[in-house]
GUSEGU-709629 format. One record per residue (C-alpha): residue number from 0; residue in one letter; x, y, z. Coordinates in nm, 3 decimals. Example, Ala and Ser with C-alpha at 12.3 -4.5 7.8 and 13.67 -1.06 7.14 Angstrom:
REM residues 2
{pt 0; 'a'; {1.230; -0.450; 0.780}}
{pt 1; 's'; {1.367; -0.106; 0.714}}
END
This chain:
REM residues 435
{pt 0; 'm'; {16.318; 7.549; 9.930}}
{pt 1; 's'; {16.582; 7.702; 9.705}}
{pt 2; 'a'; {16.805; 7.990; 9.805}}
{pt 3; 'k'; {16.630; 8.212; 9.550}}
{pt 4; 'n'; {16.290; 8.131; 9.712}}
{pt 5; 'y'; {16.437; 8.205; 10.055}}
{pt 6; 'n'; {16.551; 8.546; 9.929}}
{pt 7; 'n'; {16.211; 8.618; 9.779}}
{pt 8; 'l'; {16.045; 8.510; 10.105}}
{pt 9; 'f'; {16.256; 8.733; 10.323}}
{pt 10; 'l'; {16.234; 9.031; 10.087}}
{pt 11; 'g'; {15.855; 8.987; 10.081}}
{pt 12; 's'; {15.835; 8.951; 10.459}}
{pt 13; 'i'; {16.047; 9.267; 10.506}}
{pt 14; 'm'; {15.824; 9.476; 10.278}}
{pt 15; 'm'; {15.502; 9.331; 10.419}}
{pt 16; 's'; {15.601; 9.373; 10.782}}
{pt 17; 'l'; {15.718; 9.729; 10.713}}
{pt 18; 'a'; {15.383; 9.817; 10.539}}
{pt 19; 'v'; {15.178; 9.657; 10.822}}
{pt 20; 'l'; {15.373; 9.825; 11.092}}
{pt 21; 'i'; {15.359; 10.170; 10.926}}
{pt 22; 't'; {14.985; 10.132; 10.900}}
{pt 23; 'c'; {14.953; 10.030; 11.264}}
{pt 24; 'q'; {15.180; 10.323; 11.362}}
{pt 25; 'g'; {14.968; 10.561; 11.162}}
{pt 26; 'a'; {14.657; 10.439; 11.342}}
{pt 27; 'q'; {14.819; 10.489; 11.682}}
{pt 28; 'a'; {14.935; 10.834; 11.579}}
{pt 29; 'r'; {14.589; 10.943; 11.478}}
{pt 30; 'g'; {14.447; 10.847; 11.821}}
{pt 31; 'a'; {14.718; 11.022; 12.013}}
{pt 32; 'a'; {14.674; 11.365; 12.169}}
{pt 33; 'k'; {14.986; 11.487; 11.990}}
{pt 34; 's'; {15.103; 11.411; 11.637}}
{pt 35; 't'; {15.415; 11.211; 11.574}}
{pt 36; 'f'; {15.591; 11.536; 11.494}}
{pt 37; 'e'; {15.539; 11.653; 11.853}}
{pt 38; 'v'; {15.703; 11.342; 12.008}}
{pt 39; 'e'; {16.012; 11.415; 12.206}}
{pt 40; 'k'; {16.317; 11.326; 11.996}}
{pt 41; 'p'; {16.609; 11.255; 12.230}}
{pt 42; 'q'; {16.974; 11.212; 12.119}}
{pt 43; 'y'; {17.183; 10.934; 12.251}}
{pt 44; 'f'; {17.453; 10.674; 12.168}}
{pt 45; 'y'; {17.379; 10.305; 12.173}}
{pt 46; 'i'; {17.532; 9.959; 12.120}}
{pt 47; 'g'; {17.354; 9.657; 11.982}}
{pt 48; 'l'; {17.411; 9.282; 11.996}}
{pt 49; 'd'; {17.221; 9.030; 11.784}}
{pt 50; 'y'; {17.195; 8.682; 11.649}}
{pt 51; 's'; {17.141; 8.683; 11.268}}
{pt 52; 'p'; {17.097; 8.342; 11.098}}
{pt 53; 'a'; {17.096; 8.362; 10.719}}
{pt 54; 'f'; {17.003; 8.162; 10.415}}
{pt 55; 's'; {17.283; 8.148; 10.158}}
{pt 56; 'n'; {17.254; 8.222; 9.792}}
{pt 57; 'i'; {17.608; 8.153; 9.664}}
{pt 58; 'r'; {17.571; 8.095; 9.293}}
{pt 59; 'n'; {17.789; 7.962; 9.007}}
{pt 60; 'f'; {18.089; 7.882; 9.221}}
{pt 61; 't'; {18.407; 7.792; 9.027}}
{pt 62; 'i'; {18.768; 7.774; 9.109}}
{pt 63; 'q'; {19.089; 7.738; 8.911}}
{pt 64; 'e'; {19.460; 7.806; 8.948}}
{pt 65; 's'; {19.575; 8.166; 8.904}}
{pt 66; 'n'; {19.677; 8.135; 8.536}}
{pt 67; 'g'; {19.350; 7.980; 8.434}}
{pt 68; 'e'; {19.508; 7.650; 8.319}}
{pt 69; 't'; {19.274; 7.432; 8.526}}
{pt 70; 'k'; {19.060; 7.205; 8.306}}
{pt 71; 'a'; {18.871; 7.022; 8.582}}
{pt 72; 'i'; {18.854; 6.979; 8.955}}
{pt 73; 'y'; {18.854; 6.637; 9.120}}
{pt 74; 'p'; {18.736; 6.560; 9.474}}
{pt 75; 'y'; {18.928; 6.379; 9.745}}
{pt 76; 'i'; {18.829; 6.013; 9.802}}
{pt 77; 'r'; {18.688; 5.979; 10.150}}
{pt 78; 'g'; {18.748; 5.690; 10.382}}
{pt 79; 'd'; {19.109; 5.726; 10.482}}
{pt 80; 'k'; {19.171; 5.822; 10.847}}
{pt 81; 'e'; {19.476; 6.025; 10.748}}
{pt 82; 'i'; {19.449; 6.284; 10.471}}
{pt 83; 'i'; {19.747; 6.257; 10.235}}
{pt 84; 'l'; {19.759; 6.486; 9.934}}
{pt 85; 'd'; {19.860; 6.224; 9.687}}
{pt 86; 'a'; {19.727; 6.234; 9.330}}
{pt 87; 's'; {19.610; 5.880; 9.355}}
{pt 88; 'r'; {19.372; 5.970; 9.643}}
{pt 89; 'f'; {19.154; 6.191; 9.429}}
{pt 90; 'd'; {18.846; 6.065; 9.251}}
{pt 91; 'w'; {18.941; 6.082; 8.882}}
{pt 92; 'n'; {18.601; 5.939; 8.786}}
{pt 93; 'm'; {18.412; 6.242; 8.913}}
{pt 94; 'p'; {18.525; 6.565; 8.736}}
{pt 95; 'n'; {18.384; 6.900; 8.836}}
{pt 96; 'p'; {18.145; 6.807; 9.116}}
{pt 97; 'r'; {17.901; 7.083; 9.219}}
{pt 98; 'i'; {18.027; 7.277; 9.513}}
{pt 99; 'g'; {17.732; 7.409; 9.724}}
{pt 100; 'f'; {17.705; 7.579; 10.058}}
{pt 101; 'k'; {17.477; 7.544; 10.364}}
{pt 102; 'n'; {17.291; 7.816; 10.552}}
{pt 103; 's'; {17.459; 8.014; 10.830}}
{pt 104; 't'; {17.285; 7.918; 11.156}}
{pt 105; 'l'; {17.523; 7.840; 11.438}}
{pt 106; 'v'; {17.787; 8.109; 11.395}}
{pt 107; 'a'; {17.585; 8.409; 11.293}}
{pt 108; 'v'; {17.648; 8.707; 11.521}}
{pt 109; 'g'; {17.648; 9.083; 11.487}}
{pt 110; 'n'; {17.706; 9.400; 11.684}}
{pt 111; 's'; {17.659; 9.768; 11.623}}
{pt 112; 'i'; {17.738; 10.109; 11.762}}
{pt 113; 'g'; {17.533; 10.410; 11.668}}
{pt 114; 'y'; {17.399; 10.751; 11.744}}
{pt 115; 'a'; {17.030; 10.836; 11.751}}
{pt 116; 'm'; {16.892; 11.181; 11.660}}
{pt 117; 'g'; {16.521; 11.158; 11.717}}
{pt 118; 's'; {16.376; 10.937; 11.442}}
{pt 119; 'm'; {16.707; 10.903; 11.257}}
{pt 120; 'r'; {16.989; 10.672; 11.355}}
{pt 121; 'l'; {17.340; 10.636; 11.210}}
{pt 122; 'e'; {17.521; 10.319; 11.295}}
{pt 123; 'i'; {17.824; 10.106; 11.225}}
{pt 124; 'e'; {17.732; 9.740; 11.210}}
{pt 125; 'v'; {17.970; 9.445; 11.209}}
{pt 126; 's'; {17.828; 9.091; 11.144}}
{pt 127; 'h'; {17.976; 8.755; 11.072}}
{pt 128; 'e'; {17.829; 8.463; 10.878}}
{pt 129; 'r'; {17.971; 8.120; 10.796}}
{pt 130; 'f'; {17.835; 7.914; 10.510}}
{pt 131; 'k'; {17.985; 7.566; 10.535}}
{pt 132; 's'; {18.056; 7.365; 10.219}}
{pt 133; 'r'; {17.795; 7.105; 10.137}}
{pt 134; 'g'; {17.961; 6.762; 10.082}}
{pt 135; 'r'; {17.897; 6.569; 9.770}}
{pt 136; 'y'; {17.759; 6.272; 9.967}}
{pt 137; 'i'; {17.390; 6.297; 10.046}}
{pt 138; 'g'; {17.145; 6.101; 10.260}}
{pt 139; 'n'; {17.240; 5.961; 10.593}}
{pt 140; 'e'; {17.617; 5.950; 10.528}}
{pt 141; 'r'; {17.824; 6.145; 10.775}}
{pt 142; 'e'; {18.023; 6.431; 10.628}}
{pt 143; 'e'; {18.396; 6.407; 10.661}}
{pt 144; 'e'; {18.676; 6.663; 10.668}}
{pt 145; 's'; {18.813; 6.536; 10.332}}
{pt 146; 'd'; {18.483; 6.606; 10.149}}
{pt 147; 't'; {18.586; 6.967; 10.090}}
{pt 148; 'i'; {18.936; 6.894; 9.931}}
{pt 149; 'y'; {18.981; 6.930; 9.559}}
{pt 150; 'l'; {19.259; 6.886; 9.300}}
{pt 151; 'l'; {19.288; 7.147; 9.031}}
{pt 152; 'a'; {19.389; 6.935; 8.732}}
{pt 153; 'k'; {19.542; 7.070; 8.410}}
{pt 154; 'e'; {19.515; 6.943; 8.048}}
{pt 155; 'l'; {19.741; 6.644; 8.048}}
{pt 156; 'g'; {19.590; 6.451; 8.336}}
{pt 157; 'h'; {19.236; 6.555; 8.259}}
{pt 158; 's'; {19.264; 6.458; 7.887}}
{pt 159; 'a'; {19.415; 6.116; 7.980}}
{pt 160; 'v'; {19.132; 6.007; 8.208}}
{pt 161; 't'; {18.857; 6.153; 7.988}}
{pt 162; 'e'; {19.008; 5.988; 7.676}}
{pt 163; 'k'; {19.018; 6.304; 7.474}}
{pt 164; 't'; {19.287; 6.208; 7.222}}
{pt 165; 'e'; {19.309; 6.543; 7.038}}
{pt 166; 'd'; {19.334; 6.734; 7.362}}
{pt 167; 'l'; {19.602; 6.496; 7.494}}
{pt 168; 'v'; {19.805; 6.539; 7.174}}
{pt 169; 's'; {19.778; 6.919; 7.202}}
{pt 170; 'a'; {19.891; 6.909; 7.563}}
{pt 171; 'l'; {20.181; 6.672; 7.485}}
{pt 172; 't'; {20.318; 6.895; 7.211}}
{pt 173; 'k'; {20.347; 7.179; 7.467}}
{pt 174; 'v'; {20.594; 6.998; 7.692}}
{pt 175; 'k'; {20.964; 6.925; 7.652}}
{pt 176; 'g'; {21.133; 6.593; 7.584}}
{pt 177; 't'; {21.293; 6.609; 7.931}}
{pt 178; 'd'; {20.943; 6.619; 8.077}}
{pt 179; 'i'; {20.856; 6.296; 7.898}}
{pt 180; 'v'; {21.184; 6.140; 8.021}}
{pt 181; 'r'; {21.090; 6.233; 8.377}}
{pt 182; 'f'; {20.742; 6.090; 8.339}}
{pt 183; 'a'; {20.886; 5.769; 8.185}}
{pt 184; 'd'; {21.129; 5.727; 8.477}}
{pt 185; 'a'; {20.854; 5.767; 8.736}}
{pt 186; 'l'; {20.627; 5.528; 8.543}}
{pt 187; 'e'; {20.908; 5.264; 8.521}}
{pt 188; 'k'; {20.965; 5.287; 8.900}}
{pt 189; 't'; {20.601; 5.289; 9.015}}
{pt 190; 'r'; {20.408; 5.106; 8.738}}
{pt 191; 'p'; {20.648; 4.904; 8.520}}
{pt 192; 'd'; {20.345; 4.702; 8.394}}
{pt 193; 'i'; {20.209; 5.020; 8.225}}
{pt 194; 's'; {20.552; 5.122; 8.094}}
{pt 195; 'k'; {20.578; 4.791; 7.909}}
{pt 196; 'k'; {20.244; 4.849; 7.732}}
{pt 197; 'i'; {20.317; 5.182; 7.568}}
{pt 198; 'c'; {20.555; 5.271; 7.286}}
{pt 199; 'r'; {20.612; 4.906; 7.226}}
{pt 200; 't'; {20.795; 4.855; 6.900}}
{pt 201; 'r'; {20.637; 4.617; 6.641}}
{pt 202; 's'; {20.765; 4.359; 6.395}}
{pt 203; 'i'; {20.667; 4.212; 6.073}}
{pt 204; 'p'; {20.493; 3.873; 6.098}}
{pt 205; 'g'; {20.710; 3.625; 6.274}}
{pt 206; 'g'; {20.849; 3.853; 6.547}}
{pt 207; 'r'; {21.196; 3.878; 6.389}}
{pt 208; 'n'; {21.240; 4.246; 6.312}}
{pt 209; 'y'; {21.123; 4.464; 6.609}}
{pt 210; 'g'; {21.200; 4.833; 6.584}}
{pt 211; 'k'; {21.498; 4.941; 6.787}}
{pt 212; 'y'; {21.498; 5.285; 6.942}}
{pt 213; 'n'; {21.762; 5.523; 6.827}}
{pt 214; 's'; {21.834; 5.904; 6.827}}
{pt 215; 'y'; {21.703; 5.923; 6.469}}
{pt 216; 't'; {21.505; 5.712; 6.219}}
{pt 217; 's'; {21.763; 5.551; 5.996}}
{pt 218; 'w'; {21.725; 5.580; 5.615}}
{pt 219; 's'; {21.824; 5.208; 5.615}}
{pt 220; 'k'; {21.567; 5.102; 5.873}}
{pt 221; 'd'; {21.470; 4.809; 5.654}}
{pt 222; 't'; {21.798; 4.643; 5.742}}
{pt 223; 'n'; {21.902; 4.785; 6.084}}
{pt 224; 'n'; {21.554; 4.843; 6.242}}
{pt 225; 'l'; {21.661; 5.179; 6.391}}
{pt 226; 't'; {21.376; 5.420; 6.464}}
{pt 227; 'a'; {21.291; 5.730; 6.664}}
{pt 228; 'l'; {20.913; 5.691; 6.642}}
{pt 229; 'c'; {20.715; 5.567; 6.944}}
{pt 230; 'g'; {20.565; 5.221; 6.864}}
{pt 231; 'd'; {20.729; 5.197; 6.523}}
{pt 232; 'i'; {20.767; 4.875; 6.320}}
{pt 233; 'g'; {21.106; 4.722; 6.232}}
{pt 234; 'g'; {21.248; 4.648; 5.898}}
{pt 235; 's'; {21.143; 4.383; 5.642}}
{pt 236; 's'; {21.481; 4.208; 5.592}}
{pt 237; 'n'; {21.472; 3.828; 5.582}}
{pt 238; 'k'; {21.844; 3.805; 5.651}}
{pt 239; 'l'; {21.942; 3.646; 5.982}}
{pt 240; 'e'; {22.211; 3.910; 6.054}}
{pt 241; 'n'; {21.940; 4.183; 6.034}}
{pt 242; 'y'; {21.708; 4.028; 6.282}}
{pt 243; 'n'; {21.612; 4.214; 6.605}}
{pt 244; 'm'; {21.397; 3.989; 6.828}}
{pt 245; 'i'; {21.401; 4.223; 7.133}}
{pt 246; 'q'; {21.092; 4.430; 7.174}}
{pt 247; 'n'; {21.150; 4.787; 7.299}}
{pt 248; 's'; {20.900; 4.984; 7.520}}
{pt 249; 'f'; {20.846; 5.328; 7.677}}
{pt 250; 'r'; {21.155; 5.299; 7.893}}
{pt 251; 'd'; {21.383; 5.237; 7.600}}
{pt 252; 'f'; {21.214; 5.513; 7.398}}
{pt 253; 'a'; {21.287; 5.769; 7.673}}
{pt 254; 'r'; {21.645; 5.656; 7.720}}
{pt 255; 'e'; {21.755; 5.608; 7.355}}
{pt 256; 't'; {21.541; 5.856; 7.163}}
{pt 257; 'l'; {21.470; 6.158; 7.383}}
{pt 258; 'i'; {21.841; 6.253; 7.434}}
{pt 259; 'd'; {21.772; 6.623; 7.509}}
{pt 260; 'e'; {21.475; 6.854; 7.560}}
{pt 261; 'n'; {21.398; 6.897; 7.193}}
{pt 262; 't'; {21.538; 6.609; 6.999}}
{pt 263; 'n'; {21.264; 6.374; 6.872}}
{pt 264; 'w'; {20.990; 6.549; 7.071}}
{pt 265; 'p'; {20.715; 6.607; 6.970}}
{pt 266; 't'; {20.836; 6.522; 6.622}}
{pt 267; 't'; {21.095; 6.252; 6.524}}
{pt 268; 't'; {21.429; 6.325; 6.354}}
{pt 269; 'g'; {21.489; 6.153; 6.027}}
{pt 270; 'd'; {21.347; 6.091; 5.681}}
{pt 271; 'n'; {20.982; 6.118; 5.591}}
{pt 272; 'v'; {20.872; 6.250; 5.932}}
{pt 273; 'q'; {20.521; 6.385; 6.009}}
{pt 274; 'g'; {20.443; 6.675; 6.247}}
{pt 275; 'n'; {20.402; 6.579; 6.613}}
{pt 276; 'd'; {20.425; 6.208; 6.524}}
{pt 277; 'n'; {20.570; 6.109; 6.858}}
{pt 278; 'a'; {20.316; 6.304; 7.054}}
{pt 279; 'k'; {20.031; 6.148; 6.853}}
{pt 280; 'a'; {20.177; 5.796; 6.893}}
{pt 281; 'l'; {20.213; 5.829; 7.269}}
{pt 282; 'a'; {19.861; 5.970; 7.304}}
{pt 283; 'r'; {19.719; 5.686; 7.091}}
{pt 284; 'd'; {19.881; 5.422; 7.317}}
{pt 285; 'l'; {19.772; 5.593; 7.640}}
{pt 286; 'i'; {19.415; 5.614; 7.529}}
{pt 287; 't'; {19.367; 5.279; 7.341}}
{pt 288; 'l'; {19.600; 5.032; 7.527}}
{pt 289; 'l'; {19.539; 5.107; 7.893}}
{pt 290; 's'; {19.258; 5.007; 8.130}}
{pt 291; 'r'; {19.059; 5.268; 8.320}}
{pt 292; 'e'; {19.270; 5.202; 8.635}}
{pt 293; 'e'; {19.594; 5.242; 8.439}}
{pt 294; 'k'; {19.480; 5.570; 8.284}}
{pt 295; 'i'; {19.405; 5.707; 8.631}}
{pt 296; 'a'; {19.755; 5.608; 8.740}}
{pt 297; 'v'; {19.907; 5.776; 8.436}}
{pt 298; 'a'; {19.709; 6.095; 8.493}}
{pt 299; 'g'; {19.838; 6.117; 8.854}}
{pt 300; 'l'; {20.198; 6.070; 8.742}}
{pt 301; 'm'; {20.151; 6.336; 8.467}}
{pt 302; 'v'; {20.037; 6.578; 8.736}}
{pt 303; 'n'; {20.330; 6.495; 8.965}}
{pt 304; 't'; {20.608; 6.489; 8.705}}
{pt 305; 'i'; {20.511; 6.726; 8.421}}
{pt 306; 'e'; {20.228; 6.982; 8.469}}
{pt 307; 'g'; {20.185; 7.016; 8.846}}
{pt 308; 'g'; {19.857; 7.042; 9.032}}
{pt 309; 'e'; {19.714; 7.263; 9.303}}
{pt 310; 'v'; {19.496; 7.149; 9.599}}
{pt 311; 'v'; {19.231; 7.360; 9.771}}
{pt 312; 'd'; {19.029; 7.299; 10.080}}
{pt 313; 'i'; {18.697; 7.479; 10.060}}
{pt 314; 'g'; {18.553; 7.406; 10.401}}
{pt 315; 'e'; {18.333; 7.710; 10.409}}
{pt 316; 'i'; {18.281; 8.062; 10.287}}
{pt 317; 's'; {18.293; 8.318; 10.565}}
{pt 318; 's'; {18.162; 8.666; 10.540}}
{pt 319; 't'; {18.249; 8.946; 10.785}}
{pt 320; 's'; {18.068; 9.265; 10.692}}
{pt 321; 'v'; {18.138; 9.624; 10.807}}
{pt 322; 'm'; {17.837; 9.838; 10.714}}
{pt 323; 'v'; {17.740; 10.208; 10.772}}
{pt 324; 'n'; {17.362; 10.204; 10.818}}
{pt 325; 'v'; {17.115; 10.490; 10.802}}
{pt 326; 'c'; {16.797; 10.396; 10.989}}
{pt 327; 'y'; {16.464; 10.558; 11.050}}
{pt 328; 'd'; {16.241; 10.486; 11.352}}
{pt 329; 'f'; {15.865; 10.543; 11.306}}
{pt 330; 'l'; {15.815; 10.697; 11.651}}
{pt 331; 's'; {15.492; 10.776; 11.828}}
{pt 332; 'k'; {15.409; 10.898; 12.179}}
{pt 333; 'e'; {15.181; 10.619; 12.275}}
{pt 334; 'g'; {15.333; 10.315; 12.109}}
{pt 335; 's'; {15.594; 10.085; 12.275}}
{pt 336; 'i'; {15.652; 9.906; 11.954}}
{pt 337; 'v'; {15.862; 10.106; 11.707}}
{pt 338; 'p'; {15.890; 9.999; 11.346}}
{pt 339; 'y'; {16.215; 10.087; 11.173}}
{pt 340; 'g'; {16.395; 10.046; 10.839}}
{pt 341; 'c'; {16.762; 10.067; 10.751}}
{pt 342; 'm'; {16.977; 10.096; 10.445}}
{pt 343; 'g'; {17.352; 10.028; 10.463}}
{pt 344; 'l'; {17.661; 10.039; 10.243}}
{pt 345; 'g'; {18.003; 9.896; 10.330}}
{pt 346; 's'; {18.240; 9.615; 10.274}}
{pt 347; 'n'; {18.246; 9.235; 10.312}}
{pt 348; 'f'; {18.564; 9.048; 10.393}}
{pt 349; 'v'; {18.502; 8.718; 10.222}}
{pt 350; 'g'; {18.715; 8.412; 10.313}}
{pt 351; 'i'; {18.724; 8.097; 10.096}}
{pt 352; 'v'; {19.022; 7.925; 10.259}}
{pt 353; 'k'; {19.147; 7.965; 10.613}}
{pt 354; 'g'; {19.346; 8.281; 10.678}}
{pt 355; 'h'; {19.275; 8.457; 10.351}}
{pt 356; 'f'; {19.010; 8.732; 10.304}}
{pt 357; 't'; {18.910; 8.941; 10.004}}
{pt 358; 'p'; {18.728; 9.275; 10.056}}
{pt 359; 'k'; {18.420; 9.336; 9.847}}
{pt 360; 'p'; {18.162; 9.618; 9.838}}
{pt 361; 'a'; {17.819; 9.528; 9.976}}
{pt 362; 'y'; {17.484; 9.674; 10.070}}
{pt 363; 'r'; {17.227; 9.573; 10.330}}
{pt 364; 'l'; {16.852; 9.638; 10.372}}
{pt 365; 'k'; {16.667; 9.583; 10.694}}
{pt 366; 'a'; {16.311; 9.627; 10.827}}
{pt 367; 'g'; {16.188; 9.533; 11.171}}
{pt 368; 'v'; {16.042; 9.644; 11.500}}
{pt 369; 's'; {16.190; 9.731; 11.839}}
{pt 370; 'y'; {16.029; 9.719; 12.182}}
{pt 371; 'k'; {16.133; 9.920; 12.485}}
{pt 372; 'l'; {16.199; 9.661; 12.753}}
{pt 373; 'f'; {16.280; 9.924; 13.015}}
{pt 374; 's'; {16.457; 10.255; 13.022}}
{pt 375; 'g'; {16.761; 10.244; 12.800}}
{pt 376; 'v'; {16.716; 9.885; 12.678}}
{pt 377; 'd'; {16.531; 9.782; 12.366}}
{pt 378; 'i'; {16.483; 9.441; 12.210}}
{pt 379; 'f'; {16.440; 9.415; 11.831}}
{pt 380; 'a'; {16.362; 9.171; 11.555}}
{pt 381; 'a'; {16.410; 9.234; 11.184}}
{pt 382; 'g'; {16.452; 9.072; 10.846}}
{pt 383; 'f'; {16.742; 9.161; 10.625}}
{pt 384; 'y'; {16.886; 9.118; 10.270}}
{pt 385; 'h'; {17.255; 9.145; 10.217}}
{pt 386; 'r'; {17.436; 9.138; 9.876}}
{pt 387; 'v'; {17.799; 9.158; 9.766}}
{pt 388; 'f'; {17.828; 9.348; 9.440}}
{pt 389; 'g'; {18.104; 9.448; 9.199}}
{pt 390; 's'; {18.354; 9.197; 9.051}}
{pt 391; 't'; {18.275; 8.838; 9.113}}
{pt 392; 'e'; {18.639; 8.726; 9.105}}
{pt 393; 'y'; {18.832; 8.635; 9.425}}
{pt 394; 't'; {19.204; 8.621; 9.348}}
{pt 395; 'd'; {19.529; 8.523; 9.527}}
{pt 396; 'i'; {19.373; 8.231; 9.718}}
{pt 397; 'p'; {19.653; 8.022; 9.877}}
{pt 398; 'v'; {19.679; 7.655; 9.764}}
{pt 399; 'e'; {19.839; 7.345; 9.892}}
{pt 400; 'y'; {20.065; 7.103; 9.706}}
{pt 401; 'l'; {20.072; 6.728; 9.637}}
{pt 402; 'v'; {20.323; 6.541; 9.852}}
{pt 403; 'd'; {20.492; 6.383; 9.552}}
{pt 404; 'd'; {20.495; 6.680; 9.316}}
{pt 405; 'v'; {20.831; 6.688; 9.129}}
{pt 406; 's'; {20.716; 6.894; 8.839}}
{pt 407; 'p'; {20.948; 7.179; 8.720}}
{pt 408; 'y'; {20.947; 7.494; 8.926}}
{pt 409; 'g'; {20.667; 7.728; 8.848}}
{pt 410; 'r'; {20.419; 7.481; 8.692}}
{pt 411; 't'; {20.237; 7.428; 9.016}}
{pt 412; 'k'; {20.109; 7.772; 9.093}}
{pt 413; 'e'; {20.108; 7.931; 9.442}}
{pt 414; 't'; {19.753; 8.073; 9.422}}
{pt 415; 'a'; {19.411; 8.008; 9.278}}
{pt 416; 'm'; {19.114; 8.228; 9.186}}
{pt 417; 'a'; {18.743; 8.169; 9.245}}
{pt 418; 'd'; {18.434; 8.317; 9.079}}
{pt 419; 'f'; {18.085; 8.335; 9.227}}
{pt 420; 'r'; {17.800; 8.563; 9.318}}
{pt 421; 'm'; {17.703; 8.598; 9.682}}
{pt 422; 's'; {17.401; 8.727; 9.865}}
{pt 423; 'y'; {17.207; 8.608; 10.172}}
{pt 424; 'a'; {16.888; 8.691; 10.359}}
{pt 425; 'g'; {16.773; 8.622; 10.708}}
{pt 426; 'g'; {16.657; 8.759; 11.041}}
{pt 427; 'e'; {16.825; 8.935; 11.325}}
{pt 428; 'f'; {16.719; 8.919; 11.689}}
{pt 429; 'g'; {16.890; 9.120; 11.962}}
{pt 430; 'm'; {16.911; 9.401; 12.221}}
{pt 431; 'r'; {17.015; 9.761; 12.208}}
{pt 432; 'f'; {17.163; 9.951; 12.508}}
{pt 433; 'a'; {17.143; 10.335; 12.514}}
{pt 434; 'f'; {17.395; 10.543; 12.699}}
END
């Protein structure tokens, strides 16, 4: 049954139980010697303790880093005994998995303190619910701690693995030449096999005149083969003294061409240049020349060296509510069972990651019955509907960092923000002690 159906069920049960109990109460009152208005209406303080399991209805959950630059979230790959926040340990084949939440059953407690004035009661109620995150693995597979960890990926890494060439070009044009050099150095150290595949210079047939990387594209490239364009072709000279039989690659491009943060990036320096030609050439090679596994490796290195990436652990959403309730007891002289209804307004302190809470306004509706167990002690059972309203944004959520993140300061943000709607419905069962 869906969360929406659960809410409808509980709202319906609240209204039906209230209607039935009011009817029964009216019948009792008609048979009594005195009317309900003649019933003694004592005044007293009370405290209440209850167990209140709830069905969650957390809808449209999304999360991104605080500046809104997140393009996709990627889940952690389960299976490792030790959780290490390395970009390679996230599943780049599963962008944006649905994040759902379970019902609150085990940790669902509440307490209240109030003052009764005849049929009216005014109380302050504090309750706590925990809606654990639902793992993406279904069936009989055991849930693991790592199932709730996600990487917030930005445009470069996401575009590389999803093979969106235009988006990748756009992202590359926004970074500096020094960023590309840092990425190239990391790629050469960790995956030299990939480095050799991209920005490889080409030659005319025969392999004699490979392009040779330089700080600018020479006007006499036909004879000296000097170029600043990623993957460019050499000259067409047939003279032996003009031959260049050494093929350059990405490492050479970064060392010889990207000599400072602006030169030759994203556009080459020289004659007959085209806008963003180096960014377009690099994006083309990354998309067309690499295998799936190699693209994933490149995406991880881009996160670590250029754009940064945030990690969040969404193990549960907790909700601690503080409500001021106004209640009405349908009293009668003869009846031991007392129907009641409550309306409350207050605040929820919503937690998405451990140690961080966001206050939100909320309201609560309850309908139930109480039974006098003996003098000063009642037991009660009720159904309730609880909703958080107002803004659906939850900001300043602390994040964690990748262990090998060497991106420039400030690109990996310190906080994230989530957006979702939250309500829940359930039952409460407990005792009240008058004093």
